[in-house]
N, C-alpha and C positions, 0 to 999 in steps of 0.2 A: 269196534266202531272207528278207532283211529286209523286202522288200515284202510277202511272204506273211504274215509275223508281224504287221506293222502292220495289214494288212487283217483278220486274225483278231481283233486287239485292237479295231479299229473295230467289227467286227460284234458282238463280245462286248458292247461298250459300248451299241450300239444295241439289242441283244437285252435287256439289263438295263433300259434306258430304257423299251422297249415293255412288258416284263413289269410294270414298276412302274405304268405308265399303265393298262394293261389290268386289272391286279390290282385297282385302285381301283374300276373299273367292274364287275368280276366279283363284288365283295363284295355288291352289291345282289342279284344273281341270276346264276348259280347258286351262287356261293360258292367255286367252283373255276375255274381257268383252263386251258383246253386249249391245248397247244402249237400246234395247228392255227390257232387264232385269232391267236397271236403271229406265226406264220409268214406267214399271209395278209396281215397288216398290214405286216410288213417287206417282203414282195414287192411289195405295192401301193405302197410308198414307194421302190421301186427297188432293193432288195437282191436279190442272187442267192446261192443256196446250192448248193454241190455236194452230190451224194448223200451222206448221212450226216453232213454238216457241222453242221447244226443239232442233230441228235441228240448229236453229240460236245460241242458247246458247252453244251447243257442238262445232259448227263451230268456235265460238268466243274463246273457250278454246283451240281448236286446233291451231288457228291462233296466239294465245299468247304462243304457245308451252307448254301449261300446260298438254295437253294430246296428245298422238300420236295415230293415228288410221291407221289400215291396210286397204287394199282394201275392199270396200263394196262388199260382196259376192253375194248379190242380189240387184237388183235395182227395186224397186216398188215405184212409186211416192207417193202412199198413205202411205206406211210404212215410207218413208223418211219424209213426212210431219208430220207424227205422232210422231216419236221418233228419227229421224236422221239417221236410218239405218246404224249405224257405229259399227265397231268392234274395240274396244279400245285395242291396243296392248302394250301400255306403258303410264305411267303417270310421270310427273316431280317429282323428289325426294322431293321437297319442297311443293308440292300441299297439302299433307295431314298433 
């Protein structure tokens, strides 16, 4: 169980790092950041997420008010299970 926990902690840290990096880019256009962009970047850098894992991590960040997300523009169960299907419209000043 300790291995799982440290893996989740590492993924959470990487997720926040990528959100911060991509958030800066997204400010130019379109001003919001889709979770799919974050997911694709993490996967391209070698991360693997079980179904629903990234959704759970993003939901945790949202519940802790570290990110704010707008309405989900599309609802597809597979997409949501894959990357959370969130459009991030704001992040806490202290997150990055």
